[in-house]
C-alpha positions as a printed Julia matrix, in Angstrom:
605×3 Matrix{Float64}:
 144.03  78.84   81.56
 145.14  75.27   82.19
 148.49  74.16   80.91
 147.65  71.83   78.06
 151.15  71.6    76.65
 152.03  68.46   78.58
 152.41  65.29   76.47
 149.7   62.72   76.53
 150.34  59.41   78.2
 153.32  57.77   76.52
 152.17  54.7    74.7
 154.23  51.56   74.43
 155.63  50.14   71.24
 152.95  49.83   68.63
 151.91  46.4    67.5
 150.16  47.06   64.22
 148.93  43.51   63.82
 147.36  43.62   67.28
 145.62  46.88   66.42
 144.43  45.49   63.09
 143.01  42.45   64.87
 141.07  44.72   67.19
 139.81  46.77   64.26
 138.8   43.5    62.6
 136.25  42.99   65.38
 134.29  45.93   63.95
 134.57  44.56   60.39
 133.39  41.09   61.42
 129.63  41.9    61.26
 130.17  42.85   57.61
 132.82  40.25   56.78
 130.88  38.74   53.86
 130.73  42.12   52.15
 134.37  42.72   53.02
 135.61  39.4    51.62
 133.53  39.87   48.48
 135.28  43.22   47.97
 138.66  41.55   48.57
 137.87  38.79   46.07
 137.48  41.43   43.37
 141.15  42.42   43.77
 142.66  39.35   42.05
 140.29  39.89   39.13
 141.26  43.57   38.99
 144.96  42.61   38.99
 144.49  39.92   36.36
 142.75  42.37   34.01
 145.47  44.97   34.65
 148.46  42.67   34.21
 147.03  41.13   31.04
 147.16  44.47   29.22
 150.98  44.82   28.81
 151.25  41.18   27.75
 148.54  41.72   25.11
 150.52  44.74   23.86
 153.64  42.54   23.53
 151.72  39.89   21.62
 150.13  42.49   19.36
 153.46  44.1    18.47
 155.72  41.04   18.23
 153.3   38.6    16.59
 150.75  40.62   14.62
 152.24  44.04   13.79
 155.62  42.48   12.91
 153.84  39.96   10.66
 151.32  42.51    9.34
 148.4   40.35   10.57
 145.55  42.87   10.8
 142.95  40.28   11.81
 145.04  39.0    14.7
 145.8   42.61   15.73
 142.08  43.4    15.83
 141.48  40.35   18.04
 144.22  41.44   20.45
 142.8   44.98   20.4
 139.36  43.7    21.41
 140.9   41.58   24.17
 142.82  44.65   25.38
 139.61  46.72   25.5
 137.87  43.88   27.35
 140.71  43.74   29.9
 140.56  47.53   30.33
 136.78  47.49   30.8
 137.03  44.58   33.26
 139.68  46.42   35.29
 137.51  49.56   35.41
 134.43  47.66   36.61
 136.44  45.76   39.24
 137.99  49.01   40.56
 134.56  50.63   40.87
 132.9   47.8    42.75
 135.92  47.16   44.96
 136.06  50.81   46.05
 132.29  51.03   46.51
 132.07  47.87   48.65
 135.18  48.75   50.66
 133.77  52.17   51.54
 130.39  50.65   52.41
 132.13  48.36   54.91
 134.23  51.26   56.2
 131.24  53.54   56.84
 129.35  50.83   58.71
 132.19  49.56   60.9
 133.45  53.06   61.75
 129.94  54.14   62.7
 129.91  51.15   65.06
 133.3   52.21   66.42
 132.08  55.75   67.13
 129.02  54.33   68.88
 131.19  52.06   71.04
 133.51  54.94   71.97
 130.55  57.11   73.0
 128.93  54.25   74.89
 132.17  53.59   76.78
 132.74  57.27   77.54
 129.28  57.45   79.14
 130.28  54.68   81.56
 133.6   56.18   82.65
 133.84  57.6    86.18
 133.95  61.32   86.84
 137.6   61.0    87.88
 138.46  60.24   84.24
 136.87  63.5    83.06
 138.73  65.35   85.82
 142.02  64.21   84.26
 141.19  64.46   80.54
 140.21  67.64   78.67
 136.98  67.54   76.68
 138.83  68.39   73.47
 140.94  65.25   73.76
 137.85  63.05   74.04
 136.25  64.83   71.08
 139.42  64.13   69.1
 139.12  60.41   69.84
 135.52  60.22   68.62
 135.87  62.47   65.56
 139.38  63.2    64.27
 140.9   59.84   65.15
 137.99  57.88   63.67
 138.15  60.1    60.56
 141.78  59.06   60.14
 140.66  55.43   60.07
 138.08  56.45   57.47
 140.92  57.92   55.41
 142.76  54.62   55.74
 139.93  52.89   53.9
 139.34  55.62   51.33
 143.03  55.98   50.34
 143.27  52.29   49.48
 145.46  51.28   52.4
 143.45  48.06   52.61
 145.03  47.16   49.25
 148.6   47.17   50.58
 148.67  43.37   50.63
 147.2   43.18   47.14
 149.79  45.76   45.99
 152.52  43.51   47.35
 151.04  40.5    45.55
 150.82  42.49   42.33
 154.48  43.47   42.61
 155.35  39.78   43.07
 153.27  38.87   39.99
 154.95  41.59   37.92
 158.43  40.41   38.94
 157.43  36.85   38.07
 156.09  37.84   34.64
 159.19  39.94   33.88
 161.5   37.06   34.77
 159.32  34.73   32.66
 159.63  37.04   29.65
 163.4   37.69   29.93
 165.62  37.01   32.96
 168.54  39.32   32.09
 166.27  42.21   31.15
 164.33  41.75   34.4
 167.54  41.82   36.48
 168.72  45.03   34.8
 165.33  46.73   35.1
 164.99  45.87   38.78
 168.59  46.65   39.77
 167.51  49.52   42.06
 165.14  47.43   44.19
 167.66  46.69   47.05
 168.39  50.41   47.77
 164.65  51.13   47.42
 163.87  48.5    50.05
 166.37  50.16   52.4
 164.8   53.6    51.81
 161.27  52.29   52.42
 162.31  50.62   55.67
 163.98  53.86   56.85
 160.79  55.77   56.07
 158.71  53.17   57.92
 160.75  53.57   61.1
 160.7   57.37   61.05
 157.1   57.88   59.97
 155.53  56.16   62.98
 157.04  58.59   65.46
 156.09  61.69   63.48
 152.46  60.63   63.05
 152.15  59.89   66.75
 153.36  63.44   67.39
 150.8   64.83   64.94
 147.9   63.06   66.64
 149.13  64.13   70.08
 149.43  67.76   69.08
 146.05  68.0    67.36
 144.54  66.61   70.57
 146.23  69.43   72.49
 144.79  71.98   70.07
 141.28  70.54   70.42
 141.55  70.53   74.2
 142.75  74.13   74.26
 140.03  75.25   71.84
 137.34  73.55   73.9
 138.46  75.36   77.05
 139.06  78.72   75.36
 135.73  78.84   73.56
 133.82  77.77   76.68
 135.57  80.49   78.68
 135.5   83.19   76.0
 133.45  85.54   78.21
 136.13  85.42   80.92
 138.92  85.88   78.35
 137.25  89.01   77.0
 136.32  90.41   80.41
 139.93  90.22   81.57
 141.35  91.35   78.2
 143.29  88.08   77.8
 142.75  87.79   74.04
 146.36  88.51   73.09
 147.88  86.1    75.62
 145.35  83.39   74.72
 146.17  83.89   71.05
 149.92  83.5    71.76
 149.28  80.27   73.67
 147.14  78.91   70.83
 149.67  80.02   68.23
 152.39  78.11   70.06
 150.3   74.92   70.07
 149.42  75.47   66.42
 153.09  75.95   65.52
 154.03  72.69   67.26
 151.4   70.87   65.19
 152.63  72.55   62.0
 156.24  71.58   62.72
 155.26  67.96   63.3
 153.53  67.94   59.9
 156.57  69.56   58.26
 158.8   66.75   59.47
 156.32  64.23   58.13
 156.27  66.03   54.77
 160.08  65.84   54.59
 160.02  62.06   54.92
 157.14  61.68   52.45
 158.73  64.0    49.88
 162.08  62.21   50.19
 160.55  58.79   49.61
 158.29  59.98   46.78
 161.13  61.7    44.9
 163.38  58.68   45.41
 160.77  56.34   43.95
 160.19  58.69   41.0
 163.93  58.86   40.31
 164.3   55.09   40.63
 161.43  54.58   38.18
 163.02  56.86   35.62
 166.44  55.21   36.02
 164.84  51.76   35.65
 163.21  52.81   32.36
 166.56  54.19   31.18
 168.28  50.9    32.04
 165.52  49.05   30.23
 165.94  51.11   27.06
 169.74  50.82   27.22
 169.91  47.07   27.69
 166.61  46.18   25.99
 167.4   48.36   22.97
 170.67  46.51   22.49
 168.88  43.16   22.73
 166.34  44.3    20.12
 169.13  45.43   17.77
 170.82  42.06   18.15
 167.52  40.3    17.43
 167.4   38.55   20.79
 163.99  39.98   21.75
 161.23  41.81   19.94
 160.29  45.45   20.4
 157.02  44.29   21.93
 158.9   42.77   24.87
 160.55  46.14   25.59
 157.17  47.88   25.43
 155.66  45.27   27.78
 158.59  45.68   30.19
 158.11  49.45   30.2
 154.45  49.0    31.1
 155.28  46.46   33.81
 157.95  48.79   35.26
 155.4   51.58   35.34
 152.9   49.32   37.11
 155.67  48.07   39.42
 156.59  51.56   40.63
 153.0   52.86   40.96
 152.38  50.99   44.26
 155.88  51.92   45.44
 155.22  55.57   44.59
 151.86  55.4    46.38
 153.45  53.58   49.28
 154.68  56.8    50.9
 151.15  58.21   50.94
 149.5   54.93   51.94
 152.06  54.17   54.59
 151.74  57.69   55.97
 147.99  57.2    56.27
 148.57  53.74   57.72
 150.89  55.06   60.42
 148.55  57.92   61.2
 145.69  55.42   61.4
 147.65  53.12   63.71
 148.51  56.07   65.97
 144.83  57.0    66.05
 143.83  53.39   66.69
 146.29  53.25   69.61
 144.59  56.21   71.23
 141.08  54.98   70.47
 141.78  51.58   72.02
 143.58  53.19   74.92
 140.33  55.02   75.62
 138.25  51.86   75.13
 140.63  49.99   77.46
 140.14  52.53   80.24
 138.49  50.46   82.97
 134.97  51.31   84.07
 135.77  51.46   87.77
 132.28  52.49   88.84
 129.62  50.07   87.69
 126.91  47.83   89.06
 128.26  44.83   90.95
 127.53  41.31   89.7
 124.97  40.82   92.46
 123.5   44.33   92.28
 120.22  44.85   94.09
 117.27  47.24   93.9
 115.67  47.42   97.37
 111.9   47.07   97.42
 110.0   48.77   98.82
 112.2   51.84   98.44
 112.69  53.94  101.55
 114.12  57.4   101.1
 116.66  56.91  103.85
 120.27  58.08  103.46
 123.12  57.23  105.83
 126.79  58.29  105.73
 128.9   56.19  108.12
 132.52  57.23  108.78
 133.05  58.27  105.13
 136.6   59.09  104.07
 137.3   60.3   100.54
 140.11  61.95   98.61
 140.6   63.06   95.01
 144.37  62.98   95.48
 146.21  60.57   97.75
 147.08  61.95  101.18
 144.76  64.93  100.7
 141.38  63.86  102.15
 138.34  65.96  101.29
 135.97  64.17  103.67
 137.23  62.86  107.02
 135.01  60.44  108.9
 131.73  62.07  107.84
 128.67  60.47  109.47
 125.02  61.5   109.42
 121.61  59.99  108.75
 118.66  61.41  106.83
 115.28  59.89  107.62
 112.71  59.31  104.84
 111.02  62.61  103.98
 113.5   64.65  106.01
 114.95  67.86  104.58
 118.61  68.47  105.34
 120.54  71.65  104.53
 124.29  71.23  104.07
 126.26  74.38  104.83
 129.91  75.25  105.17
 132.65  77.42  103.81
 134.02  76.96  100.31
 136.11  73.78  100.11
 134.48  72.13  103.11
 133.3   69.14  101.02
 129.63  69.98  100.4
 129.57  69.31   96.64
 131.73  66.2    97.1
 129.11  64.82   99.49
 126.31  64.93   96.92
 128.59  63.48   94.23
 129.37  60.52   96.47
 125.69  59.93   97.16
 125.13  59.44   93.41
 128.28  57.32   93.28
 130.14  59.54   90.84
 133.17  58.45   92.86
 133.83  55.53   95.2
 134.86  56.28   98.76
 138.09  54.99  100.29
 136.65  54.12  103.7
 133.26  53.84  105.38
 129.87  53.35  103.75
 127.07  55.32  102.14
 123.68  53.63  102.28
 120.47  54.47  100.44
 117.33  52.66  101.57
 119.54  50.55  103.85
 121.8   49.27  101.02
 125.37  50.4   100.33
 125.47  52.42   97.1
 128.23  50.06   95.84
 125.76  47.17   96.02
 122.98  49.01   94.2
 122.16  48.64   90.54
 123.81  51.88   89.43
 121.12  53.02   86.99
 118.35  52.23   89.48
 120.17  54.19   92.2
 120.44  57.27   90.0
 116.8   56.97   88.89
 115.76  57.2    92.54
 117.9   60.31   93.15
 117.1   63.56   91.36
 119.99  66.01   91.12
 119.87  69.74   90.44
 123.39  71.11   90.12
 124.43  74.7    90.74
 125.44  75.14   87.1
 122.3   73.99   85.29
 123.15  72.19   82.06
 120.64  72.34   79.21
 121.12  70.45   75.95
 120.64  71.85   72.47
 117.17  71.01   71.22
 113.69  72.05   72.32
 112.38  72.54   75.85
 110.31  69.35   75.76
 113.38  67.27   74.85
 115.35  68.87   77.68
 112.69  68.25   80.3
 112.23  64.61   79.2
 115.98  64.14   78.52
 115.2   62.95   75.01
 112.7   60.29   76.12
 109.85  60.68   73.61
 107.77  58.13   75.5
 107.17  60.7    78.26
 103.72  62.16   77.55
 103.5   65.91   76.99
 100.82  66.14   79.71
 103.32  64.92   82.3
 105.91  67.43   81.09
 103.4   70.3    81.17
 102.28  69.31   84.68
 105.89  69.24   85.91
 106.59  72.65   84.36
 103.46  74.08   85.99
 104.4   72.62   89.36
 107.9   74.14   89.06
 106.54  77.59   88.04
 108.29  77.25   84.67
 105.18  77.13   82.49
 104.52  80.87   82.77
 107.61  81.89   80.79
 107.5   78.79   78.55
 104.01  79.62   77.31
 105.08  83.18   76.53
 107.53  81.77   73.98
 106.15  81.6    70.4
 106.83  77.84   70.12
 106.01  77.03   73.75
 107.48  73.66   74.72
 108.87  73.38   71.19
 111.05  76.47   71.65
 114.67  75.81   70.82
 117.34  75.8    73.51
 120.72  77.1    72.42
 123.98  75.56   73.56
 124.01  75.28   77.37
 120.73  77.22   77.5
 122.37  80.54   76.69
 119.06  82.04   75.48
 117.51  81.7    78.97
 118.24  83.66   82.12
 119.85  82.04   85.15
 116.54  81.97   86.99
 114.71  80.39   84.03
 117.37  77.67   83.78
 116.92  76.89   87.48
 113.13  76.57   87.03
 113.66  74.27   84.03
 116.03  72.13   86.1
 113.43  71.77   88.85
 110.79  70.87   86.26
 113.12  68.24   84.8
 113.43  66.61   88.22
 109.65  66.55   88.6
 109.2   64.82   85.23
 111.08  61.77   86.54
 109.6   61.86   90.08
 112.66  60.75   92.14
 112.13  59.85   95.8
 115.32  61.66   96.89
 116.22  65.21   95.84
 119.81  66.39   95.91
 120.33  70.04   95.05
 123.22  72.45   94.95
 121.49  75.82   95.02
 122.7   78.39   92.54
 124.58  81.33   94.02
 123.78  83.66   91.12
 121.5   86.57   91.91
 118.1   86.82   90.25
 115.39  89.44   90.37
 112.89  89.46   93.24
 110.0   88.0    91.24
 112.09  85.11   89.87
 113.52  84.49   93.33
 109.98  84.13   94.68
 109.08  81.74   91.86
 112.18  79.62   92.48
 111.57  79.47   96.21
 107.92  78.5    95.74
 108.89  75.84   93.16
 111.61  74.5    95.46
 109.14  74.13   98.32
 106.78  72.2    96.03
 109.55  69.94   94.72
 110.8   69.14   98.22
 107.35  68.2    99.48
 107.13  64.51  100.5
 110.72  63.85   99.42
 113.98  63.14  101.21
 116.09  66.2   100.47
 119.78  66.99  100.77
 120.52  70.55   99.77
 123.68  72.59   99.62
 121.96  75.73  100.8
 122.84  79.26   99.78
 119.44  80.86  100.44
 118.48  81.72  103.99
 114.89  80.64  103.33
 116.08  77.15  102.34
 118.12  76.85  105.51
 115.26  78.03  107.71
 112.82  75.54  106.16
 115.19  72.59  106.62
 114.41  70.05  109.34
 118.08  69.92  110.25
 121.3   71.68  109.25
 124.61  69.85  108.85
 127.68  72.07  109.14
 130.8   70.84  107.31
 134.17  72.35  108.16
 137.43  71.17  106.54
 135.77  67.9   105.52
 134.32  67.08  108.93
 130.8   67.26  110.37
 131.16  69.85  113.12
 127.56  70.7   113.97
 124.07  69.24  113.4
 120.78  70.82  114.45
 118.01  73.22  113.55
 118.62  76.89  112.75
 117.59  77.97  116.24
 119.66  75.29  117.97
 122.81  76.1   116.04
 122.39  79.84  116.51
 122.1   79.24  120.23
 125.39  77.31  120.25
 127.18  80.31  118.69
 129.66  78.0   116.94
 130.72  77.67  113.31
 127.18  77.99  111.96
 126.65  81.17  113.97
 129.77  82.71  112.4
 128.75  81.56  108.88
 125.33  83.07  109.43
 126.79  86.4   110.44
 129.12  86.42  107.41
 126.71  85.17  104.73
 123.08  85.34  105.75
 122.49  88.27  108.09
 122.05  90.8   105.28
 119.81  88.36  103.4
 117.6   88.07  106.5
 117.03  91.82  106.52
 116.27  91.75  102.78
 113.91  88.8   103.28
 112.06  90.61  106.04
 111.39  93.5   103.67
 110.26  91.17  100.88
 107.82  89.36  103.18
 105.96  92.61  103.71
 105.39  92.87   99.93
 102.77  90.85   98.02
 104.14  87.71   96.32
 103.6   87.16   92.61
 103.6   83.55   91.36
 103.18  82.27   87.82
């Protein structure tokens, strides 16, 4: 399996404010709701901070003077403040989460939209699991940022300032004694802030590695089991899992240290309050109510500090996730329609490669000066040994990659000047590994386009010889397709792929024939369907079947990325060159088999 233990791209120093500004773009459509939720915070704080002061007044003024009426009034005000705080907390949380759900749904949609536009070269470099992590796990971390109250960090800071102000208003010396541990606490919080960022970046990086490894391992589970690689695969996964666990352990050490320090500081502050405040009460300087109020304010002062470790941990994790999300969103879309993109009309199914050079890696060209022309309606078979550049050729025609030199023209226009979506609508592609989506057969054939009438889908399936097995299914075109079409045979998937092409009626057909063997009857159905699909279309086929090669108007032979021979089957056999050798190696036995089959009656659906 691939080595997925390498670190992700090293990101530069994080600028949290820059990331928050970018996240703000997704909140902007709901800013009225957001600001209304934020406006509830001062009210919530006012109701909360009024409660200790009311307790002081009740004790010092009314209990000390045995004023039951005044005490009842203060009690009612206290209940009102408590009820107001409860209502404000509820609506603030509800509105904040409503904003969070909407803006994060928009973020997921933008990530998916951007991923769909990225060139194939990006997917060559990045495992699927990493991209899934960006869209799911990393966005979920931002969701946690909202739900854990991180958005209230500023309001927590303001509340701490208000508490300090009230305490100094009530009694300066008592406030100084009670808050004596704040300087060392500030140092501890800053130390935690510096260390936490690095650990949470490691956590996000390592969970991405796990997701990438899982995606590859689960997709290749059949190969793992066939070669008895379960134990080795488990050891590799266990190593990645242990790295992720260790990163979390380090994070837990920092969080536990800060939390315990804040708890200890809170207890020591209360002890200092009782020591100094008790003496002041005994000397008649202050009332007992002031000490009670101070105790409540100290408790409220240390609550946000105690929660800070958790909130800051979530904040750092969220910023690390945001870094990776925006790194993905900042990945340039290098293959897109040009500003002056054109759609040639009328469309001619003409294809021309002119001195095309292309490489995936620098200094390692895959195609070297490839030139050929396909006339409208002509059927070309592309043959060559493995690694000769056949599949690359059809990828370049659809502009999955941009070439380094030369030109590729469709209908007389360079593919780089085409409107990209229009170009791909005119070219139907059937890949060797047929990909079917989860859903029903109708959705797969129409690619989710419900505007395509069922009659057109049924006609395409009939034309591609796929309707015979579809109608035998209990649900017919509504039959469910499992992941990657695993509940259909290889031959049935090929027929469905041909039917899918027919639904959209492209003028050019590009096909990489499947090499997998199928039974004789299915082979006959596929060949008959292929002949129907190719009729009246420009076709470029990577041919593996002898019958396809024989029926081609011309054969292009690629060898080490170069066009070495062009001609019909008979012409190339007569030359006794590369094609002649390929034929002897790959197709001679098939020709004998085909001769036997042609003597038997054909059965079509």
